[in-house]
C-alpha positions, 0 to 999 in steps of 0.5 A: 499500500502506498504512503501518501506524504503529499496532500492538497485540498481545493475548496470550491464555493458556489452561489447556493448549496444546491449548486454545490450539491450538484457539482459534488454529486457529479464528481464524487462518483469518480472517487475510486474509479480513476486507476492508480496506486500512487494517489487517492481523493476524497470529495465532500460538501458543506453547505455551498462549498465542495472540497476535493482533497488529493493525497499522493505518494510523490509530487508527480502523482499529486500534480496529475491527480490535481489536474484530473480533479480540476478538470472534472470539477470544471466539466461539472461546472460548465455542464451545470451552467448550461443546464441551469444558468446561475440565476436559477439556482442561487 
């Protein structure tokens, strides 16, 4: 089992808890599905803030994990904005 010595936590704030819930549920399903034994990720939500924590055994794996999760959150945000424009879930 890998030893995770590097960690980064990203917090994404949204206009409402509903928007945060949609983004969190969209990306949370990917936890454990992305192959790799050099990093692990947790996704959580408190009110209107989604938190993504990436732990990794080395800096290369941390960077790769961060790139992946930033891309997933970005895709969820863009999809949400097209499906439910900002003024409808604030």
